[in-house]
ZALUM-134465 format. One record per atom (N, C-alpha, C): residue number from 1; atom name; x, y, z. Coordinates in pm, 1 decimal, padded with zeros to 6 digits. Example, Ala and Ser with C-alpha at 12.3 -4.5 7.8 and 13.67 -1.06 7.14 Angstrom:
<nodes>
+-----+-------+----------+----------+----------+
| num | atomo |       xx |       yy |       zz |
+-----+-------+----------+----------+----------+
|   1 |     N |  01319.0 | -00569.0 |  00780.0 |
|   1 |    CA |  01230.0 | -00450.0 |  00780.0 |
|   1 |     C |  01320.0 | -00330.0 |  00780.0 |
|   2 |     N |  01285.0 | -00225.0 |  00708.0 |
|   2 |    CA |  01367.0 | -00106.0 |  00714.0 |
|   2 |     C |  01290.0 |  00003.0 |  00787.0 |
+-----+-------+----------+----------+----------+
</nodes>
This chain:
<nodes>
+-----+-------+----------+----------+----------+
| num | atomo |       xx |       yy |       zz |
+-----+-------+----------+----------+----------+
|   1 |     N |  00832.8 | -02111.6 |  03259.7 |
|   1 |    CA |  00763.7 | -02043.2 |  03130.3 |
|   1 |     C |  00635.9 | -02112.0 |  03132.2 |
|   2 |     N |  00540.3 | -02037.5 |  03072.0 |
|   2 |    CA |  00396.4 | -02072.8 |  03054.4 |
|   2 |     C |  00349.7 | -02059.6 |  02909.7 |
|   3 |     N |  00242.8 | -02123.5 |  02876.1 |
|   3 |    CA |  00177.8 | -02106.1 |  02743.6 |
|   3 |     C |  00088.9 | -01988.7 |  02752.5 |
|   4 |     N |  00079.4 | -01898.0 |  02654.5 |
|   4 |    CA | -00029.1 | -01798.8 |  02674.2 |
|   4 |     C | -00075.3 | -01765.7 |  02530.0 |
|   5 |     N | -00202.2 | -01731.2 |  02527.2 |
|   5 |    CA | -00259.3 | -01674.5 |  02402.7 |
|   5 |     C | -00285.2 | -01531.7 |  02418.8 |
|   6 |     N | -00245.7 | -01447.3 |  02315.6 |
|   6 |    CA | -00252.0 | -01310.7 |  02319.3 |
|   6 |     C | -00346.5 | -01259.0 |  02198.7 |
|   7 |     N | -00436.3 | -01202.5 |  02224.2 |
|   7 |    CA | -00527.9 | -01150.6 |  02119.7 |
|   7 |     C | -00526.7 | -00999.3 |  02097.7 |
|   8 |     N | -00489.2 | -00962.8 |  01968.0 |
|   8 |    CA | -00457.9 | -00828.8 |  01935.4 |
|   8 |     C | -00560.5 | -00782.7 |  01846.2 |
|   9 |     N | -00625.5 | -00656.4 |  01863.7 |
|   9 |    CA | -00731.4 | -00600.4 |  01765.0 |
|   9 |     C | -00680.8 | -00469.5 |  01741.2 |
|  10 |     N | -00666.8 | -00445.9 |  01608.5 |
|  10 |    CA | -00619.6 | -00311.5 |  01555.0 |
|  10 |     C | -00739.5 | -00246.9 |  01474.1 |
|  11 |     N | -00791.2 | -00141.8 |  01535.2 |
|  11 |    CA | -00910.2 | -00080.5 |  01469.4 |
|  11 |     C | -00878.8 |  00063.3 |  01406.1 |
|  12 |     N | -00933.1 |  00063.2 |  01283.0 |
|  12 |    CA | -00933.4 |  00199.5 |  01205.8 |
|  12 |     C | -00807.7 |  00247.7 |  01166.5 |
|  13 |     N | -00709.4 |  00203.6 |  01208.8 |
|  13 |    CA | -00569.7 |  00260.4 |  01176.7 |
|  13 |     C | -00473.1 |  00143.0 |  01136.7 |
|  14 |     N | -00465.4 |  00104.5 |  01007.0 |
|  14 |    CA | -00377.9 |  00002.1 |  00967.4 |
|  14 |     C | -00228.2 |  00031.2 |  00989.4 |
|  15 |     N | -00196.9 |  00152.3 |  00994.8 |
|  15 |    CA | -00067.2 |  00213.9 |  01020.5 |
|  15 |     C | -00013.5 |  00159.9 |  01164.0 |
|  16 |     N | -00102.3 |  00124.2 |  01253.6 |
|  16 |    CA | -00052.4 |  00071.0 |  01374.6 |
|  16 |     C |  00008.7 | -00063.7 |  01358.0 |
|  17 |     N | -00024.5 | -00141.2 |  01240.3 |
|  17 |    CA |  00014.0 | -00271.1 |  01224.0 |
|  17 |     C |  00171.2 | -00278.9 |  01231.9 |
|  18 |     N |  00231.9 | -00180.4 |  01180.4 |
|  18 |    CA |  00386.4 | -00163.3 |  01170.4 |
|  18 |     C |  00441.3 | -00170.2 |  01309.8 |
|  19 |     N |  00388.3 | -00091.0 |  01398.9 |
|  19 |    CA |  00425.5 | -00087.8 |  01539.6 |
|  19 |     C |  00413.7 | -00223.7 |  01612.1 |
|  20 |     N |  00298.3 | -00275.6 |  01588.2 |
|  20 |    CA |  00256.7 | -00413.7 |  01636.4 |
|  20 |     C |  00366.3 | -00515.2 |  01584.5 |
|  21 |     N |  00384.7 | -00509.1 |  01461.6 |
|  21 |    CA |  00488.6 | -00622.7 |  01405.1 |
|  21 |     C |  00625.4 | -00590.5 |  01460.3 |
|  22 |     N |  00664.3 | -00465.8 |  01485.4 |
|  22 |    CA |  00794.2 | -00446.9 |  01542.6 |
|  22 |     C |  00799.5 | -00510.2 |  01681.9 |
|  23 |     N |  00701.9 | -00486.7 |  01759.1 |
|  23 |    CA |  00709.4 | -00535.0 |  01900.5 |
|  23 |     C |  00705.9 | -00687.7 |  01902.7 |
|  24 |     N |  00619.1 | -00750.9 |  01798.8 |
|  24 |    CA |  00609.2 | -00892.7 |  01798.2 |
|  24 |     C |  00745.2 | -00957.5 |  01743.9 |
|  25 |     N |  00817.1 | -00883.9 |  01665.5 |
|  25 |    CA |  00948.5 | -00926.8 |  01615.2 |
|  25 |     C |  01052.2 | -00914.3 |  01723.8 |
|  26 |     N |  01041.7 | -00817.4 |  01810.8 |
|  26 |    CA |  01129.0 | -00809.4 |  01925.4 |
|  26 |     C |  01112.1 | -00916.9 |  02026.1 |
|  27 |     N |  00992.8 | -00985.8 |  02035.7 |
|  27 |    CA |  00966.1 | -01088.5 |  02122.4 |
|  27 |     C |  00962.4 | -01221.4 |  02034.8 |
|  28 |     N |  01011.3 | -01226.5 |  01917.5 |
|  28 |    CA |  00992.6 | -01337.4 |  01826.2 |
|  28 |     C |  01046.5 | -01475.6 |  01894.4 |
|  29 |     N |  01148.2 | -01476.9 |  01966.9 |
|  29 |    CA |  01209.5 | -01590.5 |  02014.4 |
|  29 |     C |  01100.1 | -01662.6 |  02117.5 |
|  30 |     N |  00982.9 | -01594.7 |  02166.1 |
|  30 |    CA |  00903.7 | -01653.0 |  02248.3 |
|  30 |     C |  00769.4 | -01683.5 |  02179.1 |
|  31 |     N |  00750.5 | -01656.7 |  02049.5 |
|  31 |    CA |  00624.9 | -01677.3 |  01968.6 |
|  31 |     C |  00643.3 | -01821.2 |  01917.9 |
|  32 |     N |  00532.1 | -01894.4 |  01943.4 |
|  32 |    CA |  00519.6 | -02028.5 |  01894.0 |
|  32 |     C |  00441.5 | -02026.2 |  01769.6 |
|  33 |     N |  00336.2 | -01956.9 |  01757.2 |
|  33 |    CA |  00253.2 | -01944.9 |  01642.1 |
|  33 |     C |  00181.4 | -01803.7 |  01630.6 |
|  34 |     N |  00136.8 | -01764.7 |  01525.7 |
|  34 |    CA |  00067.5 | -01648.2 |  01509.8 |
|  34 |     C | -00036.5 | -01661.9 |  01380.3 |
|  35 |     N | -00134.9 | -01586.3 |  01400.0 |
|  35 |    CA | -00246.6 | -01602.9 |  01291.1 |
|  35 |     C | -00310.4 | -01472.2 |  01284.0 |
|  36 |     N | -00316.1 | -01399.0 |  01153.9 |
|  36 |    CA | -00389.0 | -01268.8 |  01143.6 |
|  36 |     C | -00511.3 | -01286.2 |  01059.8 |
|  37 |     N | -00619.3 | -01225.6 |  01095.0 |
|  37 |    CA | -00739.7 | -01214.7 |  01016.2 |
|  37 |     C | -00775.1 | -01073.9 |  00988.6 |
|  38 |     N | -00768.9 | -01024.5 |  00863.1 |
|  38 |    CA | -00836.1 | -00890.5 |  00848.5 |
|  38 |     C | -00972.2 | -00882.8 |  00816.0 |
|  39 |     N | -01036.5 | -00777.0 |  00854.4 |
|  39 |    CA | -01163.0 | -00750.8 |  00813.0 |
|  39 |     C | -01166.3 | -00613.9 |  00755.0 |
|  40 |     N | -01129.5 | -00616.0 |  00634.1 |
|  40 |    CA | -01103.2 | -00480.6 |  00558.2 |
|  40 |     C | -01211.2 | -00396.2 |  00542.3 |
|  41 |     N | -01324.2 | -00448.9 |  00520.4 |
|  41 |    CA | -01447.8 | -00380.9 |  00499.9 |
|  41 |     C | -01489.5 | -00309.2 |  00638.6 |
|  42 |     N | -01445.2 | -00348.0 |  00753.8 |
|  42 |    CA | -01484.0 | -00297.9 |  00879.9 |
|  42 |     C | -01369.2 | -00204.0 |  00934.0 |
|  43 |     N | -01254.2 | -00226.2 |  00864.2 |
|  43 |    CA | -01129.9 | -00163.8 |  00914.5 |
|  43 |     C | -01074.8 | -00232.1 |  01049.1 |
|  44 |     N | -01099.7 | -00354.6 |  01068.2 |
|  44 |    CA | -01049.0 | -00403.1 |  01188.3 |
|  44 |     C | -00965.4 | -00521.9 |  01156.3 |
|  45 |     N | -00860.2 | -00550.1 |  01221.7 |
|  45 |    CA | -00745.9 | -00655.5 |  01210.6 |
|  45 |     C | -00724.2 | -00717.1 |  01342.6 |
|  46 |     N | -00742.9 | -00852.4 |  01327.4 |
|  46 |    CA | -00726.3 | -00937.2 |  01448.6 |
|  46 |     C | -00602.4 | -01026.9 |  01439.4 |
|  47 |     N | -00524.4 | -01017.9 |  01533.3 |
|  47 |    CA | -00408.5 | -01108.8 |  01533.8 |
|  47 |     C | -00399.8 | -01195.8 |  01658.1 |
|  48 |     N | -00399.1 | -01327.1 |  01652.1 |
|  48 |    CA | -00369.4 | -01411.5 |  01773.6 |
|  48 |     C | -00227.1 | -01469.0 |  01777.0 |
|  49 |     N | -00175.8 | -01461.8 |  01890.3 |
|  49 |    CA | -00031.9 | -01514.0 |  01910.6 |
|  49 |     C | -00032.0 | -01606.4 |  02010.7 |
|  50 |     N |  00047.7 | -01711.2 |  01998.7 |
|  50 |    CA |  00060.4 | -01815.7 |  02106.6 |
|  50 |     C |  00203.3 | -01797.7 |  02145.1 |
|  51 |     N |  00242.1 | -01770.6 |  02268.7 |
|  51 |    CA |  00365.2 | -01759.8 |  02317.4 |
|  51 |     C |  00408.7 | -01851.0 |  02431.8 |
|  52 |     N |  00536.7 | -01880.7 |  02437.0 |
|  52 |    CA |  00582.7 | -01959.5 |  02552.2 |
|  52 |     C |  00690.6 | -01871.9 |  02630.5 |
|  53 |     N |  00652.7 | -01829.0 |  02742.2 |
|  53 |    CA |  00730.4 | -01724.4 |  02802.1 |
|  53 |     C |  00700.1 | -01704.3 |  02951.4 |
|  54 |     N |  00786.9 | -01628.5 |  03030.1 |
|  54 |    CA |  00737.2 | -01615.5 |  03173.3 |
|  54 |     C |  00624.5 | -01504.1 |  03182.8 |
|  55 |     N |  00569.9 | -01493.0 |  03289.2 |
|  55 |    CA |  00476.2 | -01401.9 |  03319.7 |
|  55 |     C |  00529.7 | -01257.9 |  03294.6 |
|  56 |     N |  00658.3 | -01232.9 |  03320.2 |
|  56 |    CA |  00708.9 | -01098.6 |  03311.2 |
|  56 |     C |  00732.2 | -01071.1 |  03165.9 |
|  57 |     N |  00774.2 | -01159.0 |  03092.9 |
|  57 |    CA |  00785.4 | -01142.7 |  02946.1 |
|  57 |     C |  00647.4 | -01096.4 |  02876.2 |
|  58 |     N |  00553.7 | -01191.4 |  02919.8 |
|  58 |    CA |  00414.6 | -01174.2 |  02863.3 |
|  58 |     C |  00361.7 | -01040.4 |  02889.0 |
|  59 |     N |  00369.6 | -01002.9 |  03016.0 |
|  59 |    CA |  00328.9 | -00855.7 |  03063.9 |
|  59 |     C |  00393.1 | -00750.3 |  02999.1 |
|  60 |     N |  00522.1 | -00775.0 |  02977.1 |
|  60 |    CA |  00596.7 | -00658.4 |  02910.4 |
|  60 |     C |  00558.1 | -00638.3 |  02760.3 |
|  61 |     N |  00543.8 | -00762.5 |  02694.6 |
|  61 |    CA |  00501.7 | -00753.2 |  02555.1 |
|  61 |     C |  00338.4 | -00693.8 |  02550.3 |
|  62 |     N |  00261.1 | -00753.6 |  02625.3 |
|  62 |    CA |  00106.3 | -00689.8 |  02614.8 |
|  62 |     C |  00118.2 | -00553.7 |  02660.8 |
|  63 |     N |  00209.4 | -00510.9 |  02746.3 |
|  63 |    CA |  00210.8 | -00367.4 |  02805.6 |
|  63 |     C |  00238.1 | -00275.8 |  02683.5 |
|  64 |     N |  00348.3 | -00312.6 |  02609.4 |
|  64 |    CA |  00392.8 | -00239.7 |  02498.0 |
|  64 |     C |  00286.5 | -00230.8 |  02379.8 |
|  65 |     N |  00221.0 | -00347.8 |  02348.6 |
|  65 |    CA |  00133.0 | -00339.3 |  02254.0 |
|  65 |     C |  00002.6 | -00269.0 |  02286.8 |
|  66 |     N | -00031.5 | -00272.3 |  02419.3 |
|  66 |    CA | -00135.9 | -00196.0 |  02469.9 |
|  66 |     C | -00128.2 | -00035.6 |  02468.6 |
|  67 |     N | -00003.1 | -00001.6 |  02468.3 |
|  67 |    CA |  00016.6 |  00151.4 |  02459.5 |
|  67 |     C |  00005.4 |  00210.9 |  02325.4 |
|  68 |     N | -00027.9 |  00132.6 |  02228.0 |
|  68 |    CA | -00042.0 |  00180.9 |  02083.6 |
|  68 |     C | -00189.5 |  00217.5 |  02093.7 |
|  69 |     N | -00218.5 |  00348.2 |  02036.9 |
|  69 |    CA | -00349.1 |  00403.2 |  02058.7 |
|  69 |     C | -00465.8 |  00327.0 |  01993.0 |
|  70 |     N | -00450.3 |  00262.6 |  01885.7 |
|  70 |    CA | -00569.7 |  00198.2 |  01826.6 |
|  70 |     C | -00560.5 |  00044.1 |  01839.8 |
|  71 |     N | -00494.5 |  00009.8 |  01938.3 |
|  71 |    CA | -00481.9 | -00136.8 |  01966.3 |
|  71 |     C | -00539.8 | -00184.0 |  02105.1 |
|  72 |     N | -00603.3 | -00280.4 |  02098.5 |
|  72 |    CA | -00661.8 | -00348.4 |  02207.3 |
|  72 |     C | -00588.6 | -00488.4 |  02230.6 |
|  73 |     N | -00552.5 | -00518.1 |  02351.5 |
|  73 |    CA | -00493.4 | -00644.2 |  02368.4 |
|  73 |     C | -00536.2 | -00720.6 |  02493.2 |
|  74 |     N | -00559.0 | -00840.6 |  02485.1 |
|  74 |    CA | -00609.8 | -00930.9 |  02595.2 |
|  74 |     C | -00518.1 | -01052.3 |  02595.8 |
|  75 |     N | -00479.5 | -01115.5 |  02702.3 |
|  75 |    CA | -00400.7 | -01232.1 |  02719.5 |
|  75 |     C | -00473.3 | -01327.1 |  02813.5 |
|  76 |     N | -00450.1 | -01456.6 |  02776.8 |
|  76 |    CA | -00487.8 | -01571.3 |  02857.2 |
|  76 |     C | -00372.9 | -01638.5 |  02884.0 |
|  77 |     N | -00324.5 | -01655.1 |  03009.3 |
|  77 |    CA | -00203.1 | -01714.4 |  03051.3 |
|  77 |     C | -00256.6 | -01859.0 |  03119.5 |
|  78 |     N | -00200.3 | -01977.5 |  03068.0 |
|  78 |    CA | -00236.8 | -02098.5 |  03120.5 |
|  78 |     C | -00158.7 | -02133.3 |  03251.8 |
|  79 |     N | -00201.7 | -02235.4 |  03323.2 |
|  79 |    CA | -00131.4 | -02273.7 |  03431.3 |
|  79 |     C | -00020.9 | -02376.8 |  03394.8 |
|  80 |     N | -00013.8 | -02415.3 |  03264.1 |
|  80 |    CA |  00074.4 | -02521.8 |  03222.0 |
|  80 |     C |  00232.4 | -02469.1 |  03216.9 |
|  81 |     N |  00305.6 | -02528.3 |  03284.1 |
|  81 |    CA |  00454.6 | -02493.9 |  03309.5 |
|  81 |     C |  00520.0 | -02565.0 |  03181.0 |
|  82 |     N |  00607.6 | -02502.7 |  03118.3 |
|  82 |    CA |  00676.1 | -02560.3 |  03002.2 |
|  82 |     C |  00833.5 | -02544.1 |  03016.3 |
+-----+-------+----------+----------+----------+
</nodes>
């Protein structure tokens, strides 16, 4: 298992937040921490998630998040084994 940071940006459609939260809930056992920062004036919502998981689990989670139309996802996976 590795430590990773996943950055999630939701643009223009706050309704996508429900789908994002559902996926994050599905992977809740791997989430170490989470922080959300809304910029309501620009209709942009940013969520950073720290996870402890295998590369396969991280890829599966980011893949599901990335398939949501108004969501952009980037991940940084460390080389730290935990």
